[in-house]
N, C-alpha and C positions, 0 to 999 in steps of 0.2 A: 505494498497500500505506500505511496504515495502522501506525504502528510506539508502543511504548504503552516508557516508560523512565521505569524506580526506581531514582536509588542515591542510597544512604545511606552517608556515613562516619560513625562511630565514635569520637570519642577520649575514655577515662579514664582518669585518675592514681592514683596512691597517695599523690602533694602536692599540690594541685592549682597551677596557676600563677597569675601574676597574669594573666600577659597571655598570650593566642593569637590571634596576625594571621591573614590566607589569605589565597591570594591562588584564585580558585575561575576556573578556566574546565571550565564547563560545564553553558552557556543557548547551542542553535545559535544562528542564526538564514536568516531565508528565505531562498532563490534558487529555481534553473531546476528543481534534485531534489529540491526539499522545500521545505515546507511548514508551519511551525509554526504546530498550531492552539493549541498549550497550553501552557505553560511555566509549574516556580514555584520557589522556593526558598524552605529552610525550615530552621528553630535552634531547635535544641530548648531553647536555653538564653538569658540577657539580652544581644543580642548587635547591632549598629550593622552595614551593610550596605549599600554601594555599589558602583551599577553605575559604567560606563564601556564604555569600548574599548582594546586597545592597540595597538602602533607593528601591528600588521601586519590589524587591523582586526575580531580575536574580542572580543565582550563577553565582559567580567571582571568580578567583579565583588569588592573586598578586606572580608573579611567582621573586624570588632572586638569581640572580648569589652569588655564593659565595669566587669569585674572579673575575680575569681577565677573559678575552676572543677575543677570533681573528675568532669566529664564531658558530655560536647559530640556535638552527635548532628545532623551538615548533612545534611538531603532532597533531590534535586533527580526531580522528575514533571513529568512529560508527551508532550507525542502532538503524533506528524511525522506527516503523510502524506510520503510519496514515491515518485519516478519512479524509473526507468529511461533514463540518461542516457549509457549506455555508459562510462559511467567519465567524461565530458567536465562541466569546476563551467563552471557559465556563471552569472550576477549575485550576482559573491560583489562586495563590495566590495576592490578589490586595493590595500593602502594605503605598499605599497614597487614597486621596476621591478624585474625579472622579474632583473638581474645581482644584487642580494644574494642572490637564493635559488641564487649560486654559491659563496655563503666555507662555505667546512669550520669546525667547532665541532672539538672535544676530542673529544665523539662521536661524531662520525661524522669526520674526517681518516683518506682513506685509506691503510692503509700496505700493503709493497713487496707482500705477498700478494693484498688487492681490485686493484688496481693491475692485478698482472695476467691475474688470472680479469676486469677488462674489458675489457683491449686488444683481444681479440680481436674484440669490438666495435663497436669503435672505426669502421670502417667502413663498417655497414649504413643505410639509413635511420632521421631516427631512431625517428620509430616504432614501426619493425621495432628499429629495440635497444633501445629498452624493453621491449617484448612480452618479448623474449632478456630481460635483464639480470632480469629480471621471473620468468622461467619455471625459471632458474639456479638463484638466490635457495630459490627453495621447493624444487627438486631436492638439491640443498646444503644447509642446512643445516633440518636437524629441529628440530621443533618440542616442546620441550622446557620447562614452563613452570622442574623446579627447578634449569635451567641458571647462570643470571642473572639477575641484577637491577638495578635503573635506573640505578646508577652505571659498567656494563661498557657499553665502547668498540664503535662496528664493529668493528674486526678484535678485541679481542679476542675477539667470540662469535663469527666467519669460524674462529676462529683454532680452535677452541671441534667450530663444523659443528653446535652446537643456540645454540639459546635459544624467545622470546617474536618479537611480534611487533613487539615498538619492536627488540629485536633487527633480525629481516628489515628494516623498515623502515630504518636506522642503515649499513645495509651496501647498500643501493638508491640514496640520499643519498649516501652514498662515493662509491660504482661513479657513478655518473649524472654526482657530478658535479665527477670527472674527469675523466667525457669531454666535457666541455666542458656539457652540459646541467644547466638551472637546476633545480633539485628542494628538493620539499619535505619536512621532518611533517607530516602529519593526522593528529588525536585524533578519536577517536566512537565509534562501536558499533553493533553487528555484529549482528541480529536472523540466529542461526543454524536455517539452512534445515532440520537435523534436529526444530528444536522445540522446542529446552531452551532455556529462559527464565536458568534463572538461572548465571551470568558471577562470573568472579571480580573478571573488572578490565574499566575499556572494551577499547575497540580502538584498532588505532592501522595506520596504510597512507601511502602517497605520494605525492604526483604530484608531474609534469614538465611542463615547459612542452611544447607539439609544434605549432609551427610551422601555423597554419591552421586549427585545432584547438583553439587556448588550454592551459588548465592542465588535465591527465588525471591522473586514482586510477590507482595499477594497488599491488595488495595481492598482496606480497611472500608472507607466511600465508601468505594461503591461492593464491597463486598466478590471481588472479583482478583484474578491472577491479571498482571499486565497481557495484553497480549498488541498487535499489529495496531490501536489503537491508542499505540501510547509511544511520547517520547523521553528517554531519559534525558536529562541534562546533572547533574550531580550527586551525587550521597553525599555520609559524614554522619558523623553523632546522633545530629535534631537538628532542629531550623535554622537557629542560626549560625552552624555552620554554611548548610545550602542553600542559604536561602538567592531566590536572582540577584540579591543589590542592598548593600550596605552600601553605608556613604558618610560620612558625616562635616556639616557646613562651617565658617568662620566664620565671624561676625555677617552682619544681614540681621535680616526679619520676613514676619507672612508667608514661613517655607506654603506652599499650595502643590499636591500633589493630588496628579491625573495620572491613569492607566487602559492602557487599549489594544486588550488583545485578542486576533483571532488566531481559530487552526480548523486549521479544515483541510480535505484535500482538494487540488487546482485539476478544473475539471478537466476532462481526458480529449487530448487533441483527436481533430478533422484526420481522417485520414484524408489519399493524396487523393483529385476529383476522380482518377480514375479507375480511383479502387471504388470510390462513392453509389449508393443503391439507387440505379432508379425506381 
């Protein structure tokens, strides 16, 4: 499947900051389940952009403005050809040993409620455990875009019983790690099956280590394993390490943020005239 992505982030300021610095994790890389055909980052201001790789093997771009800006738009766009590997990840560079992904973070600390929720799954085969965990979170945590923000922890979202894909993923990570399964946060894009291209934010899901299979994806927000509708971009211990944009501005006042995201499949090319059916 060919998936097209255009993701624009725009900042406007009442008073221009002297400097804006951003870390962008918005660029996917090719692996067994996806081939990046083209990808580009553009900014509409005088900026410097340097590409590097972070500790988890994610492609990262550091963006710096060269002077005060009253507005800044950063657009990433491209096309990725995807295939269905039943959630299994192959061909991605692994920069950290799997035991690193047993570490908890403030966003993924398993409180008593999550530990009690996860414990009945402990005796299951690992793959069955993870599918059961995904299904249970999907059934118990309602999707509600207004219930939480990026500061909410797994335990807070679990107690609310609602949240967004970030919250479903943090709860999955907290429970999986409590059960002794290495698991990590993944950010990326989802081509919606209903054909709706406009989206409010990038998507998130989890990956867990399964013996004999390697890293396998689990999307608790939708209750499915990633397939050809998913574009994987970055992974880390939690949202903070895989967020599409993190940054700071110095000076200035009155920052306003707007985001535009389109994820779809381009229309099929028309055949040459000689092949058109009459």
